[in-house]
HTML snippet that shows the backbone in 3Dmol.js (N, CA, C, O; Angstrom):
<script src="https://3Dmol.org/build/3Dmol-min.js"></script>
<div id="view" style="width:600px;height:400px;position:relative"></div>
<script>
const pdb = `
ATOM      1  N   MET A   1     -83.705  62.399 -38.054  1.00  0.00           N
ATOM      2  CA  MET A   1     -84.598  63.259 -37.118  1.00  0.00           C
ATOM      3  C   MET A   1     -85.513  62.281 -36.301  1.00  0.00           C
ATOM      4  O   MET A   1     -85.879  62.584 -35.165  1.00  0.00           O
ATOM      5  N   GLN A   2     -85.847  61.195 -36.855  1.00  0.00           N
ATOM      6  CA  GLN A   2     -86.649  60.310 -36.079  1.00  0.00           C
ATOM      7  C   GLN A   2     -85.859  59.711 -34.972  1.00  0.00           C
ATOM      8  O   GLN A   2     -86.358  59.362 -33.902  1.00  0.00           O
ATOM      9  N   GLU A   3     -84.628  59.611 -35.277  1.00  0.00           N
ATOM     10  CA  GLU A   3     -83.821  58.839 -34.168  1.00  0.00           C
ATOM     11  C   GLU A   3     -83.516  59.902 -32.939  1.00  0.00           C
ATOM     12  O   GLU A   3     -83.392  59.511 -31.779  1.00  0.00           O
ATOM     13  N   LEU A   4     -83.411  61.287 -33.324  1.00  0.00           N
ATOM     14  CA  LEU A   4     -83.378  62.274 -32.322  1.00  0.00           C
ATOM     15  C   LEU A   4     -84.522  62.399 -31.461  1.00  0.00           C
ATOM     16  O   LEU A   4     -84.420  62.572 -30.247  1.00  0.00           O
ATOM     17  N   GLU A   5     -85.740  62.300 -32.156  1.00  0.00           N
ATOM     18  CA  GLU A   5     -86.894  62.302 -31.362  1.00  0.00           C
ATOM     19  C   GLU A   5     -87.116  61.136 -30.480  1.00  0.00           C
ATOM     20  O   GLU A   5     -87.733  61.357 -29.438  1.00  0.00           O
ATOM     21  N   LYS A   6     -86.685  59.834 -30.744  1.00  0.00           N
ATOM     22  CA  LYS A   6     -86.626  58.615 -29.949  1.00  0.00           C
ATOM     23  C   LYS A   6     -85.812  58.922 -28.733  1.00  0.00           C
ATOM     24  O   LYS A   6     -86.202  58.701 -27.587  1.00  0.00           O
ATOM     25  N   ARG A   7     -84.582  59.482 -29.073  1.00  0.00           N
ATOM     26  CA  ARG A   7     -83.636  59.660 -27.933  1.00  0.00           C
ATOM     27  C   ARG A   7     -84.121  60.883 -27.011  1.00  0.00           C
ATOM     28  O   ARG A   7     -83.806  60.921 -25.822  1.00  0.00           O
ATOM     29  N   VAL A   8     -84.797  61.745 -27.534  1.00  0.00           N
ATOM     30  CA  VAL A   8     -85.318  62.864 -26.572  1.00  0.00           C
ATOM     31  C   VAL A   8     -86.552  62.191 -25.738  1.00  0.00           C
ATOM     32  O   VAL A   8     -86.614  62.324 -24.516  1.00  0.00           O
ATOM     33  N   THR A   9     -87.375  61.574 -26.363  1.00  0.00           N
ATOM     34  CA  THR A   9     -88.543  60.741 -25.557  1.00  0.00           C
ATOM     35  C   THR A   9     -87.798  59.964 -24.511  1.00  0.00           C
ATOM     36  O   THR A   9     -88.092  60.113 -23.325  1.00  0.00           O
ATOM     37  N   LYS A  10     -86.780  59.084 -24.918  1.00  0.00           N
ATOM     38  CA  LYS A  10     -86.243  58.120 -23.797  1.00  0.00           C
ATOM     39  C   LYS A  10     -85.637  59.034 -22.627  1.00  0.00           C
ATOM     40  O   LYS A  10     -85.773  58.716 -21.446  1.00  0.00           O
ATOM     41  N   THR A  11     -85.036  60.057 -22.988  1.00  0.00           N
ATOM     42  CA  THR A  11     -84.415  60.860 -21.962  1.00  0.00           C
ATOM     43  C   THR A  11     -85.408  61.572 -21.222  1.00  0.00           C
ATOM     44  O   THR A  11     -85.109  61.859 -20.063  1.00  0.00           O
ATOM     45  N   GLU A  12     -86.596  61.937 -21.678  1.00  0.00           N
ATOM     46  CA  GLU A  12     -87.707  62.502 -20.843  1.00  0.00           C
ATOM     47  C   GLU A  12     -88.273  61.490 -19.867  1.00  0.00           C
ATOM     48  O   GLU A  12     -88.614  61.853 -18.742  1.00  0.00           O
ATOM     49  N   TYR A  13     -88.388  60.155 -20.288  1.00  0.00           N
ATOM     50  CA  TYR A  13     -88.818  59.022 -19.301  1.00  0.00           C
ATOM     51  C   TYR A  13     -87.860  58.882 -18.226  1.00  0.00           C
ATOM     52  O   TYR A  13     -88.216  58.802 -17.050  1.00  0.00           O
ATOM     53  N   VAL A  14     -86.557  58.847 -18.633  1.00  0.00           N
ATOM     54  CA  VAL A  14     -85.580  58.694 -17.680  1.00  0.00           C
ATOM     55  C   VAL A  14     -85.538  59.724 -16.690  1.00  0.00           C
ATOM     56  O   VAL A  14     -85.453  59.471 -15.488  1.00  0.00           O
ATOM     57  N   LEU A  15     -85.603  61.033 -17.226  1.00  0.00           N
ATOM     58  CA  LEU A  15     -85.675  62.132 -16.168  1.00  0.00           C
ATOM     59  C   LEU A  15     -86.863  62.144 -15.308  1.00  0.00           C
ATOM     60  O   LEU A  15     -86.778  62.471 -14.125  1.00  0.00           O
ATOM     61  N   GLY A  16     -88.015  61.784 -15.882  1.00  0.00           N
ATOM     62  CA  GLY A  16     -89.319  61.563 -14.954  1.00  0.00           C
ATOM     63  C   GLY A  16     -88.963  60.414 -13.998  1.00  0.00           C
ATOM     64  O   GLY A  16     -89.274  60.543 -12.814  1.00  0.00           O
ATOM     65  N   ASP A  17     -88.442  59.487 -14.343  1.00  0.00           N
ATOM     66  CA  ASP A  17     -88.198  58.265 -13.316  1.00  0.00           C
ATOM     67  C   ASP A  17     -87.125  58.718 -12.264  1.00  0.00           C
ATOM     68  O   ASP A  17     -87.160  58.211 -11.143  1.00  0.00           O
ATOM     69  N   HIS A  18     -86.253  59.574 -12.555  1.00  0.00           N
ATOM     70  CA  HIS A  18     -85.118  60.140 -11.677  1.00  0.00           C
ATOM     71  C   HIS A  18     -85.923  61.106 -10.828  1.00  0.00           C
ATOM     72  O   HIS A  18     -85.654  61.073  -9.627  1.00  0.00           O
ATOM     73  N   ALA A  19     -86.742  61.854 -11.171  1.00  0.00           N
ATOM     74  CA  ALA A  19     -87.634  62.827 -10.433  1.00  0.00           C
ATOM     75  C   ALA A  19     -88.371  62.009  -9.347  1.00  0.00           C
ATOM     76  O   ALA A  19     -88.344  62.368  -8.169  1.00  0.00           O
ATOM     77  N   ASP A  20     -88.995  60.958  -9.739  1.00  0.00           N
ATOM     78  CA  ASP A  20     -89.835  60.217  -8.904  1.00  0.00           C
ATOM     79  C   ASP A  20     -89.011  59.378  -7.810  1.00  0.00           C
ATOM     80  O   ASP A  20     -89.508  59.098  -6.720  1.00  0.00           O
ATOM     81  N   GLN A  21     -87.761  59.013  -8.171  1.00  0.00           N
ATOM     82  CA  GLN A  21     -86.818  58.498  -7.243  1.00  0.00           C
ATOM     83  C   GLN A  21     -86.311  59.521  -6.309  1.00  0.00           C
ATOM     84  O   GLN A  21     -86.168  59.210  -5.127  1.00  0.00           O
ATOM     85  N   LEU A  22     -86.031  60.678  -6.705  1.00  0.00           N
ATOM     86  CA  LEU A  22     -85.640  61.843  -5.907  1.00  0.00           C
ATOM     87  C   LEU A  22     -86.795  62.184  -4.710  1.00  0.00           C
ATOM     88  O   LEU A  22     -86.523  62.426  -3.534  1.00  0.00           O
ATOM     89  N   ARG A  23     -87.875  62.151  -5.183  1.00  0.00           N
ATOM     90  CA  ARG A  23     -89.062  62.442  -4.392  1.00  0.00           C
ATOM     91  C   ARG A  23     -89.125  61.332  -3.125  1.00  0.00           C
ATOM     92  O   ARG A  23     -89.257  61.683  -1.952  1.00  0.00           O
ATOM     93  N   GLU A  24     -89.013  59.993  -3.545  1.00  0.00           N
ATOM     94  CA  GLU A  24     -89.070  59.019  -2.602  1.00  0.00           C
ATOM     95  C   GLU A  24     -87.861  59.133  -1.702  1.00  0.00           C
ATOM     96  O   GLU A  24     -87.966  58.821  -0.516  1.00  0.00           O
ATOM     97  N   LEU A  25     -86.667  59.584  -2.228  1.00  0.00           N
ATOM     98  CA  LEU A  25     -85.605  59.663  -1.169  1.00  0.00           C
ATOM     99  C   LEU A  25     -85.644  60.936  -0.237  1.00  0.00           C
ATOM    100  O   LEU A  25     -85.033  60.947   0.831  1.00  0.00           O
ATOM    101  N   HIS A  26     -86.288  61.865  -0.625  1.00  0.00           N
ATOM    102  CA  HIS A  26     -86.596  63.021   0.193  1.00  0.00           C
ATOM    103  C   HIS A  26     -87.621  62.712   1.193  1.00  0.00           C
ATOM    104  O   HIS A  26     -87.448  63.216   2.303  1.00  0.00           O
ATOM    105  N   LYS A  27     -88.734  61.925   0.999  1.00  0.00           N
ATOM    106  CA  LYS A  27     -89.723  61.312   1.907  1.00  0.00           C
ATOM    107  C   LYS A  27     -88.956  60.486   2.914  1.00  0.00           C
ATOM    108  O   LYS A  27     -89.183  60.608   4.118  1.00  0.00           O
ATOM    109  N   GLY A  28     -88.015  59.612   2.423  1.00  0.00           N
ATOM    110  CA  GLY A  28     -87.235  58.724   3.327  1.00  0.00           C
ATOM    111  C   GLY A  28     -86.386  59.604   4.278  1.00  0.00           C
ATOM    112  O   GLY A  28     -86.287  59.346   5.478  1.00  0.00           O
ATOM    113  N   LEU A  29     -85.801  60.619   3.700  1.00  0.00           N
ATOM    114  CA  LEU A  29     -84.867  61.448   4.576  1.00  0.00           C
ATOM    115  C   LEU A  29     -85.639  62.152   5.618  1.00  0.00           C
ATOM    116  O   LEU A  29     -85.191  62.207   6.763  1.00  0.00           O
ATOM    117  N   ASP A  30     -86.782  62.701   5.302  1.00  0.00           N
ATOM    118  CA  ASP A  30     -87.661  63.409   6.307  1.00  0.00           C
ATOM    119  C   ASP A  30     -88.125  62.393   7.474  1.00  0.00           C
ATOM    120  O   ASP A  30     -88.299  62.809   8.619  1.00  0.00           O
ATOM    121  N   THR A  31     -88.309  61.092   7.135  1.00  0.00           N
ATOM    122  CA  THR A  31     -88.716  60.111   8.214  1.00  0.00           C
ATOM    123  C   THR A  31     -87.402  59.806   8.868  1.00  0.00           C
ATOM    124  O   THR A  31     -87.419  59.800  10.099  1.00  0.00           O
ATOM    125  N   PHE A  32     -86.380  59.577   8.326  1.00  0.00           N
ATOM    126  CA  PHE A  32     -85.074  59.354   8.935  1.00  0.00           C
ATOM    127  C   PHE A  32     -84.673  60.469   9.836  1.00  0.00           C
ATOM    128  O   PHE A  32     -84.260  60.105  10.936  1.00  0.00           O
ATOM    129  N   GLU A  33     -84.705  61.734   9.611  1.00  0.00           N
ATOM    130  CA  GLU A  33     -84.453  62.860  10.309  1.00  0.00           C
ATOM    131  C   GLU A  33     -85.545  62.840  11.781  1.00  0.00           C
ATOM    132  O   GLU A  33     -85.128  63.184  12.887  1.00  0.00           O
ATOM    133  N   GLY A  34     -86.731  62.455  11.575  1.00  0.00           N
ATOM    134  CA  GLY A  34     -87.647  62.471  12.573  1.00  0.00           C
ATOM    135  C   GLY A  34     -87.241  61.327  13.524  1.00  0.00           C
ATOM    136  O   GLY A  34     -87.380  61.463  14.739  1.00  0.00           O
ATOM    137  N   THR A  35     -86.770  60.267  13.013  1.00  0.00           N
ATOM    138  CA  THR A  35     -86.496  59.031  13.875  1.00  0.00           C
ATOM    139  C   THR A  35     -85.228  59.453  14.615  1.00  0.00           C
ATOM    140  O   THR A  35     -85.213  59.304  15.837  1.00  0.00           O
ATOM    141  N   LEU A  36     -84.224  59.936  14.029  1.00  0.00           N
ATOM    142  CA  LEU A  36     -82.956  60.447  14.622  1.00  0.00           C
ATOM    143  C   LEU A  36     -83.349  61.450  15.847  1.00  0.00           C
ATOM    144  O   LEU A  36     -82.818  61.268  16.942  1.00  0.00           O
ATOM    145  N   GLY A  37     -84.205  62.424  15.671  1.00  0.00           N
ATOM    146  CA  GLY A  37     -84.634  63.272  16.660  1.00  0.00           C
ATOM    147  C   GLY A  37     -85.166  62.666  17.869  1.00  0.00           C
ATOM    148  O   GLY A  37     -84.934  63.132  18.984  1.00  0.00           O
ATOM    149  N   GLY A  38     -85.917  61.575  17.654  1.00  0.00           N
ATOM    150  CA  GLY A  38     -86.526  60.771  18.716  1.00  0.00           C
ATOM    151  C   GLY A  38     -85.433  60.105  19.574  1.00  0.00           C
ATOM    152  O   GLY A  38     -85.369  60.153  20.803  1.00  0.00           O
ATOM    153  N   ILE A  39     -84.569  59.468  18.728  1.00  0.00           N
ATOM    154  CA  ILE A  39     -83.370  58.754  19.388  1.00  0.00           C
ATOM    155  C   ILE A  39     -82.612  59.635  20.187  1.00  0.00           C
ATOM    156  O   ILE A  39     -82.077  59.275  21.236  1.00  0.00           O
ATOM    157  N   GLU A  40     -82.539  60.932  19.664  1.00  0.00           N
ATOM    158  CA  GLU A  40     -81.628  61.893  20.508  1.00  0.00           C
ATOM    159  C   GLU A  40     -82.260  62.336  21.785  1.00  0.00           C
ATOM    160  O   GLU A  40     -81.631  62.618  22.804  1.00  0.00           O
ATOM    161  N   LYS A  41     -83.652  62.377  21.634  1.00  0.00           N
ATOM    162  CA  LYS A  41     -84.343  62.772  22.925  1.00  0.00           C
ATOM    163  C   LYS A  41     -84.289  61.711  23.889  1.00  0.00           C
ATOM    164  O   LYS A  41     -84.107  61.995  25.073  1.00  0.00           O
ATOM    165  N   THR A  42     -84.454  60.281  23.443  1.00  0.00           N
ATOM    166  CA  THR A  42     -84.361  59.368  24.334  1.00  0.00           C
ATOM    167  C   THR A  42     -82.993  59.189  25.009  1.00  0.00           C
ATOM    168  O   THR A  42     -82.949  58.854  26.193  1.00  0.00           O
ATOM    169  N   LEU A  43     -81.929  59.391  24.330  1.00  0.00           N
ATOM    170  CA  LEU A  43     -80.556  59.416  24.800  1.00  0.00           C
ATOM    171  C   LEU A  43     -80.342  60.493  25.795  1.00  0.00           C
ATOM    172  O   LEU A  43     -79.650  60.259  26.787  1.00  0.00           O
ATOM    173  N   LEU A  44     -80.845  61.573  25.620  1.00  0.00           N
ATOM    174  CA  LEU A  44     -80.784  62.645  26.686  1.00  0.00           C
ATOM    175  C   LEU A  44     -81.496  62.201  27.940  1.00  0.00           C
ATOM    176  O   LEU A  44     -80.956  62.404  29.027  1.00  0.00           O
ATOM    177  N   GLN A  45     -82.626  61.632  27.866  1.00  0.00           N
ATOM    178  CA  GLN A  45     -83.357  61.166  28.996  1.00  0.00           C
ATOM    179  C   GLN A  45     -82.559  60.093  29.789  1.00  0.00           C
ATOM    180  O   GLN A  45     -82.507  60.110  31.019  1.00  0.00           O
ATOM    181  N   ILE A  46     -82.000  59.250  29.095  1.00  0.00           N
ATOM    182  CA  ILE A  46     -81.053  58.132  29.609  1.00  0.00           C
ATOM    183  C   ILE A  46     -79.994  58.784  30.397  1.00  0.00           C
ATOM    184  O   ILE A  46     -79.749  58.409  31.544  1.00  0.00           O
ATOM    185  N   LYS A  47     -79.361  59.739  29.832  1.00  0.00           N
ATOM    186  CA  LYS A  47     -78.294  60.529  30.405  1.00  0.00           C
ATOM    187  C   LYS A  47     -78.607  61.099  31.860  1.00  0.00           C
ATOM    188  O   LYS A  47     -77.998  60.877  32.907  1.00  0.00           O
ATOM    189  N   TRP A  48     -79.794  61.944  31.619  1.00  0.00           N
ATOM    190  CA  TRP A  48     -80.220  62.527  32.935  1.00  0.00           C
ATOM    191  C   TRP A  48     -80.612  61.510  34.099  1.00  0.00           C
ATOM    192  O   TRP A  48     -80.453  61.775  35.290  1.00  0.00           O
ATOM    193  N   ILE A  49     -81.090  60.430  33.662  1.00  0.00           N
ATOM    194  CA  ILE A  49     -81.513  59.327  34.600  1.00  0.00           C
ATOM    195  C   ILE A  49     -80.250  58.849  35.234  1.00  0.00           C
ATOM    196  O   ILE A  49     -80.144  58.741  36.456  1.00  0.00           O
ATOM    197  N   ALA A  50     -79.373  58.587  34.466  1.00  0.00           N
ATOM    198  CA  ALA A  50     -77.913  58.076  34.894  1.00  0.00           C
ATOM    199  C   ALA A  50     -77.283  59.088  35.870  1.00  0.00           C
ATOM    200  O   ALA A  50     -76.709  58.727  36.897  1.00  0.00           O
ATOM    201  N   VAL A  51     -77.422  60.394  35.491  1.00  0.00           N
ATOM    202  CA  VAL A  51     -76.858  61.306  36.472  1.00  0.00           C
ATOM    203  C   VAL A  51     -77.583  61.396  37.764  1.00  0.00           C
ATOM    204  O   VAL A  51     -76.981  61.490  38.833  1.00  0.00           O
ATOM    205  N   GLY A  52     -78.884  61.368  37.667  1.00  0.00           N
ATOM    206  CA  GLY A  52     -79.722  61.290  38.896  1.00  0.00           C
ATOM    207  C   GLY A  52     -79.321  60.084  39.880  1.00  0.00           C
ATOM    208  O   GLY A  52     -79.232  60.187  41.103  1.00  0.00           O
ATOM    209  N   ALA A  53     -79.103  58.962  39.148  1.00  0.00           N
ATOM    210  CA  ALA A  53     -78.899  57.721  39.803  1.00  0.00           C
ATOM    211  C   ALA A  53     -77.442  57.864  40.471  1.00  0.00           C
ATOM    212  O   ALA A  53     -77.236  57.450  41.612  1.00  0.00           O
ATOM    213  N   LEU A  54     -76.543  58.414  39.771  1.00  0.00           N
ATOM    214  CA  LEU A  54     -75.207  58.526  40.367  1.00  0.00           C
ATOM    215  C   LEU A  54     -75.406  59.456  41.731  1.00  0.00           C
ATOM    216  O   LEU A  54     -74.945  59.132  42.826  1.00  0.00           O
ATOM    217  N   LEU A  55     -76.184  60.688  41.476  1.00  0.00           N
ATOM    218  CA  LEU A  55     -76.412  61.607  42.692  1.00  0.00           C
ATOM    219  C   LEU A  55     -76.785  60.912  43.974  1.00  0.00           C
ATOM    220  O   LEU A  55     -76.274  61.039  45.086  1.00  0.00           O
ATOM    221  N   MET A  56     -77.990  59.997  43.504  1.00  0.00           N
ATOM    222  CA  MET A  56     -78.552  59.157  44.670  1.00  0.00           C
ATOM    223  C   MET A  56     -77.626  58.417  45.354  1.00  0.00           C
ATOM    224  O   MET A  56     -77.536  58.458  46.581  1.00  0.00           O
ATOM    225  N   VAL A  57     -76.862  57.675  44.579  1.00  0.00           N
ATOM    226  CA  VAL A  57     -75.767  56.906  45.078  1.00  0.00           C
ATOM    227  C   VAL A  57     -74.727  57.595  45.947  1.00  0.00           C
ATOM    228  O   VAL A  57     -74.319  57.113  47.004  1.00  0.00           O
ATOM    229  N   ALA A  58     -74.382  58.589  45.509  1.00  0.00           N
ATOM    230  CA  ALA A  58     -73.322  59.595  46.206  1.00  0.00           C
ATOM    231  C   ALA A  58     -73.796  60.163  47.538  1.00  0.00           C
ATOM    232  O   ALA A  58     -73.063  60.307  48.517  1.00  0.00           O
ATOM    233  N   LEU A  59     -75.311  60.525  47.476  1.00  0.00           N
ATOM    234  CA  LEU A  59     -75.901  61.092  48.629  1.00  0.00           C
ATOM    235  C   LEU A  59     -76.388  60.019  49.719  1.00  0.00           C
ATOM    236  O   LEU A  59     -76.719  60.325  50.865  1.00  0.00           O
ATOM    237  N   SER A  60     -76.385  58.816  49.237  1.00  0.00           N
ATOM    238  CA  SER A  60     -76.765  57.669  50.082  1.00  0.00           C
ATOM    239  C   SER A  60     -75.570  57.188  50.878  1.00  0.00           C
ATOM    240  O   SER A  60     -75.673  56.553  51.928  1.00  0.00           O
ATOM    241  N   ASP A  61     -74.408  57.540  50.296  1.00  0.00           N
ATOM    242  CA  ASP A  61     -73.124  56.956  50.993  1.00  0.00           C
ATOM    243  C   ASP A  61     -72.807  58.229  52.107  1.00  0.00           C
ATOM    244  O   ASP A  61     -72.705  59.413  51.786  1.00  0.00           O
ATOM    245  N   GLY A  62     -72.701  57.771  53.259  1.00  0.00           N
ATOM    246  CA  GLY A  62     -72.591  58.822  54.438  1.00  0.00           C
ATOM    247  C   GLY A  62     -71.571  59.762  54.172  1.00  0.00           C
ATOM    248  O   GLY A  62     -71.869  60.956  54.217  1.00  0.00           O
ATOM    249  N   THR A  63     -70.308  59.388  53.876  1.00  0.00           N
ATOM    250  CA  THR A  63     -69.120  60.235  53.834  1.00  0.00           C
ATOM    251  C   THR A  63     -69.297  61.147  52.722  1.00  0.00           C
ATOM    252  O   THR A  63     -69.205  62.357  52.929  1.00  0.00           O
ATOM    253  N   ILE A  64     -69.563  60.653  51.451  1.00  0.00           N
ATOM    254  CA  ILE A  64     -69.539  61.389  50.275  1.00  0.00           C
ATOM    255  C   ILE A  64     -70.681  62.423  50.221  1.00  0.00           C
ATOM    256  O   ILE A  64     -70.603  63.559  49.755  1.00  0.00           O
ATOM    257  N   GLY A  65     -71.839  61.786  50.822  1.00  0.00           N
ATOM    258  CA  GLY A  65     -73.184  62.601  50.982  1.00  0.00           C
ATOM    259  C   GLY A  65     -72.981  63.785  51.896  1.00  0.00           C
ATOM    260  O   GLY A  65     -73.429  64.902  51.634  1.00  0.00           O
ATOM    261  N   ALA A  66     -72.228  63.471  53.073  1.00  0.00           N
ATOM    262  CA  ALA A  66     -72.178  64.566  53.933  1.00  0.00           C
ATOM    263  C   ALA A  66     -71.128  65.655  53.296  1.00  0.00           C
ATOM    264  O   ALA A  66     -71.358  66.856  53.433  1.00  0.00           O
ATOM    265  N   LYS A  67     -70.136  65.258  52.698  1.00  0.00           N
ATOM    266  CA  LYS A  67     -69.316  66.312  52.180  1.00  0.00           C
ATOM    267  C   LYS A  67     -69.780  67.051  51.114  1.00  0.00           C
ATOM    268  O   LYS A  67     -69.397  68.199  50.890  1.00  0.00           O
ATOM    269  N   LEU A  68     -70.703  66.367  50.346  1.00  0.00           N
ATOM    270  CA  LEU A  68     -71.486  66.961  49.167  1.00  0.00           C
ATOM    271  C   LEU A  68     -72.615  68.035  49.781  1.00  0.00           C
ATOM    272  O   LEU A  68     -72.789  69.139  49.265  1.00  0.00           O
ATOM    273  N   LEU A  69     -73.246  67.637  50.773  1.00  0.00           N
ATOM    274  CA  LEU A  69     -74.110  68.516  51.410  1.00  0.00           C
ATOM    275  C   LEU A  69     -73.435  69.769  51.979  1.00  0.00           C
ATOM    276  O   LEU A  69     -73.925  70.896  51.909  1.00  0.00           O
ATOM    277  N   ARG A  70     -72.287  69.469  52.537  1.00  0.00           N
ATOM    278  CA  ARG A  70     -71.551  70.620  53.101  1.00  0.00           C
ATOM    279  C   ARG A  70     -71.040  71.558  52.064  1.00  0.00           C
ATOM    280  O   ARG A  70     -70.957  72.771  52.253  1.00  0.00           O
ATOM    281  N   PHE A  71     -70.682  70.922  50.899  1.00  0.00           N
ATOM    282  CA  PHE A  71     -70.255  71.814  49.834  1.00  0.00           C
ATOM    283  C   PHE A  71     -71.350  72.506  49.280  1.00  0.00           C
ATOM    284  O   PHE A  71     -71.116  73.588  48.742  1.00  0.00           O
ATOM    285  N   LEU A  72     -72.563  72.054  49.316  1.00  0.00           N
ATOM    286  CA  LEU A  72     -73.707  72.652  48.641  1.00  0.00           C
ATOM    287  C   LEU A  72     -74.417  73.667  49.641  1.00  0.00           C
ATOM    288  O   LEU A  72     -75.044  74.621  49.183  1.00  0.00           O
ATOM    289  N   GLY A  73     -74.321  73.470  50.896  1.00  0.00           N
ATOM    290  CA  GLY A  73     -74.786  74.120  51.859  1.00  0.00           C
ATOM    291  C   GLY A  73     -73.953  75.287  52.466  1.00  0.00           C
ATOM    292  O   GLY A  73     -74.398  75.935  53.413  1.00  0.00           O
TER     293      GLY A  73
END
`;
const viewer = $3Dmol.createViewer("view");
viewer.addModel(pdb, "pdb");
viewer.setStyle({}, {cartoon: {color: "spectrum"}});
viewer.zoomTo();
viewer.render();
</script>
């Protein structure tokens, strides 16, 4: 009976340690998700800056710009 009690006590400690580890992992996951959200926003900004730059280059070229303005207007 005493052996069973020792095993149960050891199991309780192990389960407590695992619960602590899971809490730490969940905190890390929340931080990771926030970081990924920030990276996604930055990539979207870079994408639209590149699109705007390409439009400026296209409009500054006389032939392509004139055709594009004719198409839009």
